[in-house]
PAPA-864412 format. One record per residue (C-alpha): residue number from 1; residue in one letter; x, y, z. Coordinates in Angstrom, 2 decimals. Layout:
<atoms>
<atom num="NUM" residuo="A" xx="X" yy="Y" zz="Z"/>
...
</atoms>
This chain:
<atoms>
<atom num="1" residuo="M" xx="82.03" yy="160.60" zz="99.62"/>
<atom num="2" residuo="L" xx="85.60" yy="159.65" zz="100.48"/>
<atom num="3" residuo="R" xx="84.33" yy="156.90" zz="102.71"/>
<atom num="4" residuo="K" xx="82.20" yy="155.43" zz="99.94"/>
<atom num="5" residuo="L" xx="85.11" yy="155.47" zz="97.51"/>
<atom num="6" residuo="T" xx="87.57" yy="153.76" zz="99.82"/>
<atom num="7" residuo="L" xx="85.37" yy="151.02" zz="101.27"/>
<atom num="8" residuo="P" xx="85.70" yy="148.71" zz="98.23"/>
<atom num="9" residuo="L" xx="89.49" yy="148.78" zz="98.64"/>
<atom num="10" residuo="L" xx="89.36" yy="147.20" zz="102.09"/>
<atom num="11" residuo="S" xx="88.50" yy="143.71" zz="100.96"/>
<atom num="12" residuo="V" xx="88.53" yy="141.40" zz="97.99"/>
<atom num="13" residuo="C" xx="85.71" yy="138.88" zz="97.71"/>
<atom num="14" residuo="C" xx="85.00" yy="136.01" zz="95.33"/>
<atom num="15" residuo="T" xx="81.57" yy="134.42" zz="95.23"/>
<atom num="16" residuo="F" xx="80.69" yy="131.11" zz="93.59"/>
<atom num="17" residuo="S" xx="78.17" yy="128.35" zz="94.20"/>
<atom num="18" residuo="Y" xx="76.86" yy="130.03" zz="97.36"/>
<atom num="19" residuo="T" xx="80.35" yy="130.15" zz="98.88"/>
<atom num="20" residuo="V" xx="82.14" yy="133.41" zz="99.59"/>
<atom num="21" residuo="F" xx="85.87" yy="133.86" zz="100.10"/>
<atom num="22" residuo="C" xx="86.54" yy="137.30" zz="101.63"/>
<atom num="23" residuo="A" xx="89.93" yy="138.40" zz="102.85"/>
<atom num="24" residuo="P" xx="91.54" yy="141.72" zz="103.67"/>
<atom num="25" residuo="V" xx="93.85" yy="143.10" zz="101.03"/>
<atom num="26" residuo="F" xx="97.45" yy="142.07" zz="101.70"/>
<atom num="27" residuo="A" xx="96.34" yy="139.41" zz="104.22"/>
<atom num="28" residuo="A" xx="97.99" yy="136.02" zz="103.69"/>
<atom num="29" residuo="E" xx="95.44" yy="133.36" zz="102.83"/>
<atom num="30" residuo="V" xx="94.99" yy="130.09" zz="100.98"/>
<atom num="31" residuo="N" xx="91.74" yy="129.08" zz="99.28"/>
<atom num="32" residuo="I" xx="91.25" yy="125.30" zz="99.06"/>
<atom num="33" residuo="Y" xx="88.93" yy="123.06" zz="97.09"/>
<atom num="34" residuo="S" xx="88.87" yy="119.81" zz="99.07"/>
<atom num="35" residuo="A" xx="87.33" yy="116.47" zz="98.21"/>
<atom num="36" residuo="R" xx="88.24" yy="115.28" zz="101.68"/>
<atom num="37" residuo="Q" xx="85.50" yy="115.66" zz="104.27"/>
<atom num="38" residuo="E" xx="85.86" yy="118.78" zz="106.38"/>
<atom num="39" residuo="N" xx="86.36" yy="116.85" zz="109.62"/>
<atom num="40" residuo="L" xx="89.27" yy="114.96" zz="108.04"/>
<atom num="41" residuo="I" xx="91.21" yy="118.06" zz="107.02"/>
<atom num="42" residuo="K" xx="90.03" yy="121.22" zz="108.77"/>
<atom num="43" residuo="P" xx="91.60" yy="120.54" zz="112.20"/>
<atom num="44" residuo="I" xx="95.12" yy="120.37" zz="110.74"/>
<atom num="45" residuo="L" xx="94.41" yy="123.46" zz="108.61"/>
<atom num="46" residuo="D" xx="93.41" yy="125.31" zz="111.77"/>
<atom num="47" residuo="I" xx="96.74" yy="124.32" zz="113.32"/>
<atom num="48" residuo="F" xx="98.53" yy="125.72" zz="110.26"/>
<atom num="49" residuo="T" xx="96.69" yy="129.03" zz="110.72"/>
<atom num="50" residuo="E" xx="97.66" yy="129.10" zz="114.40"/>
<atom num="51" residuo="R" xx="101.31" yy="128.47" zz="113.52"/>
<atom num="52" residuo="T" xx="101.59" yy="130.91" zz="110.62"/>
<atom num="53" residuo="G" xx="98.75" yy="133.44" zz="110.73"/>
<atom num="54" residuo="V" xx="97.74" yy="132.41" zz="107.21"/>
<atom num="55" residuo="T" xx="93.97" yy="132.20" zz="106.83"/>
<atom num="56" residuo="V" xx="92.69" yy="129.03" zz="105.16"/>
<atom num="57" residuo="N" xx="89.31" yy="129.14" zz="103.38"/>
<atom num="58" residuo="L" xx="87.88" yy="125.69" zz="102.69"/>
<atom num="59" residuo="V" xx="85.29" yy="124.54" zz="100.16"/>
<atom num="60" residuo="T" xx="84.45" yy="120.83" zz="100.15"/>
<atom num="61" residuo="G" xx="82.76" yy="118.79" zz="97.45"/>
<atom num="62" residuo="A" xx="82.99" yy="115.69" zz="95.27"/>
<atom num="63" residuo="A" xx="86.40" yy="115.32" zz="93.63"/>
<atom num="64" residuo="D" xx="85.31" yy="115.12" zz="90.02"/>
<atom num="65" residuo="E" xx="82.93" yy="118.05" zz="90.48"/>
<atom num="66" residuo="L" xx="85.71" yy="120.17" zz="91.96"/>
<atom num="67" residuo="I" xx="88.03" yy="119.32" zz="89.08"/>
<atom num="68" residuo="Q" xx="85.27" yy="120.26" zz="86.66"/>
<atom num="69" residuo="R" xx="84.70" yy="123.51" zz="88.54"/>
<atom num="70" residuo="L" xx="88.38" yy="124.37" zz="88.29"/>
<atom num="71" residuo="T" xx="88.23" yy="123.66" zz="84.56"/>
<atom num="72" residuo="L" xx="85.20" yy="125.89" zz="84.04"/>
<atom num="73" residuo="E" xx="86.55" yy="128.72" zz="86.21"/>
<atom num="74" residuo="G" xx="89.92" yy="128.72" zz="84.45"/>
<atom num="75" residuo="D" xx="92.18" yy="131.62" zz="85.38"/>
<atom num="76" residuo="N" xx="89.33" yy="133.20" zz="87.34"/>
<atom num="77" residuo="S" xx="89.20" yy="130.41" zz="89.89"/>
<atom num="78" residuo="P" xx="89.63" yy="131.60" zz="93.50"/>
<atom num="79" residuo="A" xx="91.15" yy="128.24" zz="94.48"/>
<atom num="80" residuo="D" xx="94.87" yy="128.03" zz="95.25"/>
<atom num="81" residuo="M" xx="95.01" yy="124.34" zz="96.14"/>
<atom num="82" residuo="L" xx="93.16" yy="121.13" zz="95.35"/>
<atom num="83" residuo="I" xx="93.12" yy="118.41" zz="98.02"/>
<atom num="84" residuo="T" xx="91.66" yy="115.04" zz="97.10"/>
<atom num="85" residuo="E" xx="91.88" yy="111.32" zz="97.77"/>
<atom num="86" residuo="D" xx="93.37" yy="108.77" zz="95.37"/>
<atom num="87" residuo="V" xx="96.08" yy="109.41" zz="92.83"/>
<atom num="88" residuo="G" xx="93.61" yy="108.61" zz="90.05"/>
<atom num="89" residuo="R" xx="91.89" yy="111.92" zz="90.73"/>
<atom num="90" residuo="L" xx="95.13" yy="113.85" zz="91.18"/>
<atom num="91" residuo="Y" xx="96.19" yy="112.52" zz="87.78"/>
<atom num="92" residuo="R" xx="92.87" yy="113.63" zz="86.27"/>
<atom num="93" residuo="A" xx="93.41" yy="117.12" zz="87.63"/>
<atom num="94" residuo="K" xx="96.87" yy="117.25" zz="86.08"/>
<atom num="95" residuo="Q" xx="95.56" yy="116.03" zz="82.72"/>
<atom num="96" residuo="A" xx="92.76" yy="118.60" zz="82.88"/>
<atom num="97" residuo="G" xx="95.39" yy="121.32" zz="83.08"/>
<atom num="98" residuo="V" xx="94.16" yy="122.80" zz="86.37"/>
<atom num="99" residuo="L" xx="97.36" yy="122.24" zz="88.36"/>
<atom num="100" residuo="Q" xx="100.82" yy="123.77" zz="88.15"/>
<atom num="101" residuo="A" xx="104.20" yy="122.23" zz="88.88"/>
<atom num="102" residuo="V" xx="105.89" yy="122.99" zz="92.19"/>
<atom num="103" residuo="E" xx="109.54" yy="122.62" zz="93.07"/>
<atom num="104" residuo="S" xx="110.16" yy="122.59" zz="96.80"/>
<atom num="105" residuo="A" xx="113.09" yy="120.93" zz="98.52"/>
<atom num="106" residuo="G" xx="111.03" yy="120.97" zz="101.70"/>
<atom num="107" residuo="I" xx="108.56" yy="118.62" zz="100.00"/>
<atom num="108" residuo="N" xx="110.77" yy="116.60" zz="97.66"/>
<atom num="109" residuo="D" xx="113.24" yy="115.75" zz="100.40"/>
<atom num="110" residuo="V" xx="110.64" yy="114.07" zz="102.60"/>
<atom num="111" residuo="I" xx="108.03" yy="112.57" zz="100.25"/>
<atom num="112" residuo="P" xx="109.31" yy="109.45" zz="98.44"/>
<atom num="113" residuo="A" xx="109.40" yy="109.71" zz="94.66"/>
<atom num="114" residuo="Q" xx="106.77" yy="107.00" zz="94.10"/>
<atom num="115" residuo="Y" xx="104.24" yy="109.03" zz="96.11"/>
<atom num="116" residuo="R" xx="104.49" yy="112.23" zz="94.07"/>
<atom num="117" residuo="D" xx="104.13" yy="113.30" zz="90.46"/>
<atom num="118" residuo="S" xx="107.40" yy="113.03" zz="88.56"/>
<atom num="119" residuo="E" xx="106.92" yy="116.60" zz="87.28"/>
<atom num="120" residuo="G" xx="105.78" yy="118.11" zz="90.60"/>
<atom num="121" residuo="F" xx="102.09" yy="118.64" zz="89.76"/>
<atom num="122" residuo="W" xx="100.80" yy="116.73" zz="92.81"/>
<atom num="123" residuo="Y" xx="102.13" yy="115.29" zz="96.06"/>
<atom num="124" residuo="G" xx="100.85" yy="112.48" zz="98.26"/>
<atom num="125" residuo="L" xx="100.30" yy="113.62" zz="101.85"/>
<atom num="126" residuo="S" xx="99.00" yy="110.46" zz="103.53"/>
<atom num="127" residuo="L" xx="99.01" yy="106.77" zz="102.68"/>
<atom num="128" residuo="R" xx="96.45" yy="104.01" zz="102.74"/>
<atom num="129" residuo="S" xx="96.65" yy="100.39" zz="101.66"/>
<atom num="130" residuo="R" xx="93.87" yy="98.45" zz="99.91"/>
<atom num="131" residuo="V" xx="93.83" yy="95.19" zz="101.79"/>
<atom num="132" residuo="I" xx="91.87" yy="92.01" zz="102.44"/>
<atom num="133" residuo="I" xx="89.51" yy="92.06" zz="105.42"/>
<atom num="134" residuo="Y" xx="88.64" yy="88.57" zz="106.64"/>
<atom num="135" residuo="D" xx="86.27" yy="87.01" zz="109.14"/>
<atom num="136" residuo="K" xx="88.37" yy="85.78" zz="112.06"/>
<atom num="137" residuo="A" xx="85.95" yy="82.94" zz="112.86"/>
<atom num="138" residuo="R" xx="85.67" yy="81.49" zz="109.36"/>
<atom num="139" residuo="V" xx="88.98" yy="82.28" zz="107.65"/>
<atom num="140" residuo="S" xx="92.53" yy="81.54" zz="108.69"/>
<atom num="141" residuo="P" xx="95.18" yy="84.05" zz="107.56"/>
<atom num="142" residuo="A" xx="97.16" yy="81.00" zz="106.44"/>
<atom num="143" residuo="D" xx="94.57" yy="80.60" zz="103.67"/>
<atom num="144" residuo="L" xx="95.27" yy="84.11" zz="102.33"/>
<atom num="145" residuo="S" xx="98.17" yy="85.16" zz="100.14"/>
<atom num="146" residuo="T" xx="97.84" yy="87.47" zz="97.13"/>
<atom num="147" residuo="Y" xx="95.39" yy="89.68" zz="95.26"/>
<atom num="148" residuo="A" xx="95.66" yy="87.14" zz="92.43"/>
<atom num="149" residuo="D" xx="94.41" yy="84.39" zz="94.75"/>
<atom num="150" residuo="L" xx="91.11" yy="86.22" zz="95.18"/>
<atom num="151" residuo="A" xx="90.17" yy="84.82" zz="91.75"/>
<atom num="152" residuo="N" xx="90.67" yy="81.26" zz="93.04"/>
<atom num="153" residuo="P" xx="87.41" yy="79.24" zz="92.91"/>
<atom num="154" residuo="K" xx="87.89" yy="78.38" zz="96.60"/>
<atom num="155" residuo="W" xx="86.49" yy="81.86" zz="97.31"/>
<atom num="156" residuo="D" xx="83.33" yy="81.28" zz="95.27"/>
<atom num="157" residuo="N" xx="80.44" yy="83.36" zz="96.65"/>
<atom num="158" residuo="K" xx="82.65" yy="84.62" zz="99.51"/>
<atom num="159" residuo="I" xx="83.94" yy="88.06" zz="98.50"/>
<atom num="160" residuo="C" xx="82.35" yy="91.48" zz="99.06"/>
<atom num="161" residuo="V" xx="83.64" yy="94.59" zz="97.28"/>
<atom num="162" residuo="R" xx="82.23" yy="97.93" zz="96.19"/>
<atom num="163" residuo="S" xx="81.43" yy="98.81" zz="92.59"/>
<atom num="164" residuo="S" xx="83.73" yy="99.25" zz="89.61"/>
<atom num="165" residuo="G" xx="82.78" yy="102.93" zz="89.58"/>
<atom num="166" residuo="N" xx="84.81" yy="103.41" zz="92.75"/>
<atom num="167" residuo="I" xx="88.18" yy="105.04" zz="92.13"/>
<atom num="168" residuo="Y" xx="89.90" yy="102.91" zz="94.79"/>
<atom num="169" residuo="N" xx="89.02" yy="99.71" zz="92.93"/>
<atom num="170" residuo="Q" xx="89.98" yy="101.29" zz="89.62"/>
<atom num="171" residuo="S" xx="93.39" yy="102.15" zz="91.03"/>
<atom num="172" residuo="L" xx="93.92" yy="98.62" zz="92.35"/>
<atom num="173" residuo="V" xx="93.14" yy="97.22" zz="88.91"/>
<atom num="174" residuo="A" xx="95.33" yy="99.87" zz="87.28"/>
<atom num="175" residuo="S" xx="98.24" yy="98.79" zz="89.48"/>
<atom num="176" residuo="M" xx="97.77" yy="95.21" zz="88.34"/>
<atom num="177" residuo="I" xx="97.68" yy="96.30" zz="84.69"/>
<atom num="178" residuo="S" xx="100.94" yy="98.16" zz="85.25"/>
<atom num="179" residuo="R" xx="102.52" yy="95.06" zz="86.79"/>
<atom num="180" residuo="N" xx="100.95" yy="92.24" zz="84.80"/>
<atom num="181" residuo="G" xx="99.43" yy="93.66" zz="81.62"/>
<atom num="182" residuo="I" xx="95.83" yy="93.90" zz="80.44"/>
<atom num="183" residuo="E" xx="95.26" yy="90.28" zz="79.41"/>
<atom num="184" residuo="A" xx="96.38" yy="88.73" zz="82.71"/>
<atom num="185" residuo="T" xx="94.56" yy="91.37" zz="84.74"/>
<atom num="186" residuo="E" xx="91.31" yy="90.85" zz="82.84"/>
<atom num="187" residuo="L" xx="91.52" yy="87.11" zz="83.47"/>
<atom num="188" residuo="W" xx="91.97" yy="87.86" zz="87.18"/>
<atom num="189" residuo="A" xx="89.10" yy="90.36" zz="87.29"/>
<atom num="190" residuo="T" xx="86.76" yy="87.88" zz="85.61"/>
<atom num="191" residuo="G" xx="87.62" yy="85.27" zz="88.22"/>
<atom num="192" residuo="L" xx="87.17" yy="87.78" zz="91.03"/>
<atom num="193" residuo="V" xx="83.72" yy="88.77" zz="89.79"/>
<atom num="194" residuo="G" xx="82.79" yy="85.09" zz="89.72"/>
<atom num="195" residuo="N" xx="83.57" yy="84.92" zz="93.43"/>
<atom num="196" residuo="F" xx="81.39" yy="87.86" zz="94.48"/>
<atom num="197" residuo="G" xx="79.05" yy="86.93" zz="97.30"/>
<atom num="198" residuo="R" xx="76.63" yy="89.68" zz="96.27"/>
<atom num="199" residuo="D" xx="76.36" yy="92.48" zz="93.74"/>
<atom num="200" residuo="P" xx="78.59" yy="95.42" zz="94.68"/>
<atom num="201" residuo="Q" xx="76.79" yy="97.89" zz="96.95"/>
<atom num="202" residuo="G" xx="77.81" yy="100.52" zz="99.46"/>
<atom num="203" residuo="G" xx="81.22" yy="101.74" zz="100.50"/>
<atom num="204" residuo="D" xx="84.15" yy="100.05" zz="102.19"/>
<atom num="205" residuo="R" xx="82.52" yy="100.18" zz="105.62"/>
<atom num="206" residuo="E" xx="79.52" yy="98.31" zz="104.22"/>
<atom num="207" residuo="Q" xx="81.82" yy="95.60" zz="102.84"/>
<atom num="208" residuo="I" xx="83.45" yy="95.17" zz="106.25"/>
<atom num="209" residuo="S" xx="80.06" yy="95.06" zz="107.96"/>
<atom num="210" residuo="A" xx="78.87" yy="92.44" zz="105.45"/>
<atom num="211" residuo="V" xx="81.78" yy="90.19" zz="106.38"/>
<atom num="212" residuo="A" xx="81.03" yy="90.63" zz="110.09"/>
<atom num="213" residuo="A" xx="77.38" yy="89.75" zz="109.39"/>
<atom num="214" residuo="G" xx="78.34" yy="86.54" zz="107.58"/>
<atom num="215" residuo="Q" xx="77.28" yy="87.65" zz="104.10"/>
<atom num="216" residuo="C" xx="80.85" yy="87.20" zz="102.85"/>
<atom num="217" residuo="D" xx="84.08" yy="85.77" zz="104.22"/>
<atom num="218" residuo="L" xx="86.36" yy="88.40" zz="102.67"/>
<atom num="219" residuo="A" xx="86.17" yy="92.04" zz="101.67"/>
<atom num="220" residuo="I" xx="88.49" yy="94.45" zz="99.88"/>
<atom num="221" residuo="S" xx="88.86" yy="97.72" zz="101.75"/>
<atom num="222" residuo="N" xx="91.13" yy="100.66" zz="102.42"/>
<atom num="223" residuo="T" xx="92.83" yy="100.41" zz="105.80"/>
<atom num="224" residuo="Y" xx="91.61" yy="103.73" zz="107.21"/>
<atom num="225" residuo="Y" xx="87.96" yy="102.70" zz="106.98"/>
<atom num="226" residuo="F" xx="88.70" yy="99.69" zz="109.17"/>
<atom num="227" residuo="G" xx="90.65" yy="101.86" zz="111.60"/>
<atom num="228" residuo="G" xx="87.79" yy="104.33" zz="111.81"/>
<atom num="229" residuo="M" xx="85.31" yy="101.56" zz="112.58"/>
<atom num="230" residuo="L" xx="87.50" yy="100.22" zz="115.38"/>
<atom num="231" residuo="K" xx="87.52" yy="103.68" zz="116.96"/>
<atom num="232" residuo="S" xx="83.83" yy="104.42" zz="116.34"/>
<atom num="233" residuo="D" xx="81.57" yy="105.76" zz="119.08"/>
<atom num="234" residuo="D" xx="78.90" yy="103.36" zz="117.81"/>
<atom num="235" residuo="E" xx="79.23" yy="100.07" zz="119.72"/>
<atom num="236" residuo="A" xx="77.63" yy="98.04" zz="116.91"/>
<atom num="237" residuo="V" xx="80.16" yy="99.41" zz="114.41"/>
<atom num="238" residuo="R" xx="83.06" yy="98.64" zz="116.75"/>
<atom num="239" residuo="K" xx="81.85" yy="95.08" zz="117.31"/>
<atom num="240" residuo="A" xx="81.56" yy="94.51" zz="113.58"/>
<atom num="241" residuo="A" xx="85.15" yy="95.66" zz="113.11"/>
<atom num="242" residuo="E" xx="86.36" yy="93.54" zz="116.02"/>
<atom num="243" residuo="A" xx="84.96" yy="90.43" zz="114.32"/>
<atom num="244" residuo="V" xx="87.31" yy="90.83" zz="111.36"/>
<atom num="245" residuo="A" xx="91.01" yy="91.40" zz="110.76"/>
<atom num="246" residuo="V" xx="93.42" yy="92.90" zz="108.22"/>
<atom num="247" residuo="F" xx="95.57" yy="90.90" zz="105.83"/>
<atom num="248" residuo="F" xx="98.22" yy="92.62" zz="103.71"/>
<atom num="249" residuo="P" xx="98.48" yy="90.71" zz="100.41"/>
<atom num="250" residuo="D" xx="101.49" yy="89.94" zz="98.20"/>
<atom num="251" residuo="Q" xx="104.06" yy="89.97" zz="100.97"/>
<atom num="252" residuo="G" xx="106.18" yy="87.51" zz="99.03"/>
<atom num="253" residuo="G" xx="105.91" yy="89.56" zz="95.86"/>
<atom num="254" residuo="N" xx="105.40" yy="93.24" zz="95.03"/>
<atom num="255" residuo="G" xx="103.79" yy="94.06" zz="98.36"/>
<atom num="256" residuo="A" xx="100.42" yy="95.49" zz="99.38"/>
<atom num="257" residuo="H" xx="98.77" yy="98.02" zz="97.09"/>
<atom num="258" residuo="M" xx="99.26" yy="101.63" zz="98.23"/>
<atom num="259" residuo="N" xx="97.51" yy="104.88" zz="97.40"/>
<atom num="260" residuo="V" xx="97.46" yy="108.42" zz="98.73"/>
<atom num="261" residuo="S" xx="95.41" yy="111.41" zz="99.60"/>
<atom num="262" residuo="G" xx="97.26" yy="114.39" zz="98.21"/>
<atom num="263" residuo="A" xx="97.28" yy="117.90" zz="96.91"/>
<atom num="264" residuo="G" xx="98.35" yy="120.13" zz="94.07"/>
<atom num="265" residuo="I" xx="98.66" yy="123.88" zz="93.59"/>
<atom num="266" residuo="T" xx="96.09" yy="125.14" zz="91.09"/>
<atom num="267" residuo="K" xx="97.16" yy="126.74" zz="87.85"/>
<atom num="268" residuo="A" xx="95.09" yy="129.81" zz="88.74"/>
<atom num="269" residuo="A" xx="96.54" yy="130.21" zz="92.26"/>
<atom num="270" residuo="K" xx="96.61" yy="133.86" zz="93.33"/>
<atom num="271" residuo="N" xx="98.23" yy="132.96" zz="96.66"/>
<atom num="272" residuo="R" xx="100.83" yy="130.56" zz="95.35"/>
<atom num="273" residuo="D" xx="103.54" yy="131.20" zz="97.95"/>
<atom num="274" residuo="A" xx="101.14" yy="130.72" zz="100.87"/>
<atom num="275" residuo="A" xx="99.76" yy="127.57" zz="99.22"/>
<atom num="276" residuo="V" xx="103.26" yy="126.10" zz="98.85"/>
<atom num="277" residuo="Q" xx="103.91" yy="126.99" zz="102.49"/>
<atom num="278" residuo="L" xx="100.78" yy="125.06" zz="103.45"/>
<atom num="279" residuo="M" xx="101.81" yy="122.04" zz="101.39"/>
<atom num="280" residuo="E" xx="105.22" yy="122.05" zz="103.06"/>
<atom num="281" residuo="F" xx="103.47" yy="122.17" zz="106.44"/>
<atom num="282" residuo="L" xx="101.24" yy="119.22" zz="105.51"/>
<atom num="283" residuo="A" xx="104.38" yy="117.27" zz="104.59"/>
<atom num="284" residuo="G" xx="105.97" yy="118.21" zz="107.93"/>
<atom num="285" residuo="E" xx="106.32" yy="115.98" zz="110.96"/>
<atom num="286" residuo="E" xx="103.51" yy="117.60" zz="112.99"/>
<atom num="287" residuo="A" xx="100.88" yy="117.22" zz="110.25"/>
<atom num="288" residuo="Q" xx="102.07" yy="113.73" zz="109.34"/>
<atom num="289" residuo="A" xx="101.74" yy="112.58" zz="112.94"/>
<atom num="290" residuo="W" xx="98.25" yy="114.12" zz="113.08"/>
<atom num="291" residuo="Y" xx="97.16" yy="112.26" zz="109.93"/>
<atom num="292" residuo="A" xx="98.41" yy="109.02" zz="111.44"/>
<atom num="293" residuo="E" xx="96.72" yy="109.41" zz="114.81"/>
<atom num="294" residuo="V" xx="93.43" yy="111.07" zz="113.88"/>
<atom num="295" residuo="N" xx="92.67" yy="109.83" zz="110.36"/>
<atom num="296" residuo="N" xx="94.04" yy="106.28" zz="110.68"/>
<atom num="297" residuo="E" xx="96.27" yy="106.80" zz="107.66"/>
<atom num="298" residuo="F" xx="99.92" yy="105.91" zz="107.26"/>
<atom num="299" residuo="P" xx="102.34" yy="108.85" zz="107.15"/>
<atom num="300" residuo="V" xx="103.84" yy="109.41" zz="103.73"/>
<atom num="301" residuo="R" xx="107.14" yy="110.11" zz="105.47"/>
<atom num="302" residuo="S" xx="109.20" yy="107.12" zz="106.56"/>
<atom num="303" residuo="D" xx="110.57" yy="109.00" zz="109.57"/>
<atom num="304" residuo="V" xx="107.13" yy="109.52" zz="111.15"/>
<atom num="305" residuo="P" xx="105.69" yy="106.43" zz="112.88"/>
<atom num="306" residuo="A" xx="102.20" yy="105.13" zz="112.26"/>
<atom num="307" residuo="S" xx="99.66" yy="105.33" zz="115.06"/>
<atom num="308" residuo="E" xx="99.59" yy="102.66" zz="117.75"/>
<atom num="309" residuo="L" xx="96.43" yy="101.19" zz="116.19"/>
<atom num="310" residuo="L" xx="97.96" yy="100.85" zz="112.75"/>
<atom num="311" residuo="Q" xx="101.16" yy="99.42" zz="114.21"/>
<atom num="312" residuo="S" xx="99.06" yy="96.76" zz="115.95"/>
<atom num="313" residuo="W" xx="98.28" yy="95.29" zz="112.53"/>
<atom num="314" residuo="G" xx="101.94" yy="94.40" zz="112.11"/>
<atom num="315" residuo="T" xx="104.65" yy="95.44" zz="109.70"/>
<atom num="316" residuo="F" xx="104.14" yy="94.81" zz="106.02"/>
<atom num="317" residuo="K" xx="105.82" yy="95.19" zz="102.65"/>
<atom num="318" residuo="A" xx="104.33" yy="98.02" zz="100.58"/>
<atom num="319" residuo="D" xx="104.30" yy="98.03" zz="96.80"/>
<atom num="320" residuo="N" xx="106.83" yy="100.58" zz="95.51"/>
<atom num="321" residuo="L" xx="105.05" yy="101.15" zz="92.19"/>
<atom num="322" residuo="A" xx="105.19" yy="104.80" zz="91.09"/>
<atom num="323" residuo="L" xx="101.63" yy="105.89" zz="91.78"/>
<atom num="324" residuo="E" xx="101.31" yy="108.01" zz="88.65"/>
<atom num="325" residuo="Q" xx="100.97" yy="104.64" zz="86.89"/>
<atom num="326" residuo="L" xx="97.55" yy="104.30" zz="88.49"/>
<atom num="327" residuo="G" xx="96.40" yy="107.42" zz="86.66"/>
<atom num="328" residuo="I" xx="98.03" yy="106.40" zz="83.40"/>
<atom num="329" residuo="H" xx="96.19" yy="103.06" zz="83.39"/>
<atom num="330" residuo="N" xx="92.87" yy="104.26" zz="84.84"/>
<atom num="331" residuo="A" xx="90.95" yy="104.31" zz="81.55"/>
<atom num="332" residuo="D" xx="92.18" yy="100.80" zz="80.69"/>
<atom num="333" residuo="A" xx="91.14" yy="99.64" zz="84.15"/>
<atom num="334" residuo="V" xx="87.60" yy="101.01" zz="83.77"/>
<atom num="335" residuo="R" xx="87.12" yy="99.32" zz="80.39"/>
<atom num="336" residuo="L" xx="88.60" yy="96.07" zz="81.66"/>
<atom num="337" residuo="M" xx="86.30" yy="95.96" zz="84.70"/>
<atom num="338" residuo="D" xx="83.31" yy="96.53" zz="82.46"/>
<atom num="339" residuo="R" xx="84.33" yy="93.61" zz="80.21"/>
<atom num="340" residuo="A" xx="84.79" yy="91.41" zz="83.28"/>
<atom num="341" residuo="G" xx="81.22" yy="92.11" zz="84.39"/>
<atom num="342" residuo="W" xx="82.24" yy="94.04" zz="87.48"/>
<atom num="343" residuo="K" xx="79.14" yy="96.13" zz="88.13"/>
</atoms>
């Protein structure tokens, strides 16, 4: 009888959506909801466990679905941390009330202010730039300049880009609203749509492949997709990437558009201290170097160099816009893109 009474005290388990988190009582652990693919985040989490002994339990899914799950679960959520791509989604999570503010000198001292929430609700952990990809045989980089120039009629029927429902495009437009206002940005978006070489379809890799195949001369893409294609095990994918090149726009102005993948501590976190420890680790030099080398992303820390591949694209000026502006102007961006006919 004693054995039956004491067994339930040996572990605490939470079950939801066919996923079970089980951990011994008193064992240090962190439960994560991640919108990043497992292969893009789990290896560095395993290193954290090796370094600290803290168990990390990972559940992956679509960002908006995870934010909705956190909302529905409320204080009963087993998640301690949300990891997701794009500040637009981090901002949504903050607005939904599922994150809590964190004050950590170990994070604030190394992550620039423009790459974190001004109130500490989320922190960028890796950087990517949304750039112009051009066909090296048909386009000279001397013909490229700014995002605004993509609305120039000279690019009629020559641009490939994914849909307006994509958060990366929404954030690019939101950055332009923040800089230039709604009226000027809508005029630009209308001109850009007029230059589409085809209706938006597929992801960033598909846009790059379309340029390599001659369907378009230019594409808009995040840098890490291009980096991943260059390092692909698939020869056809590598050859497609080798046929194109990166151009960082607006080097004479605000600089190339930047965004982040990042994280926040959930409001319901039961393992808050361990979660903060993990976030500090992810902002550390070892994790930042890993992001740069393995995921083809730029370190969010200025004292950690980019990978050799990313450095081969040359130095560039990055926009220093506070990224929370991308979340603030997201709804305006979505409505504007709809009015411009961006499908």
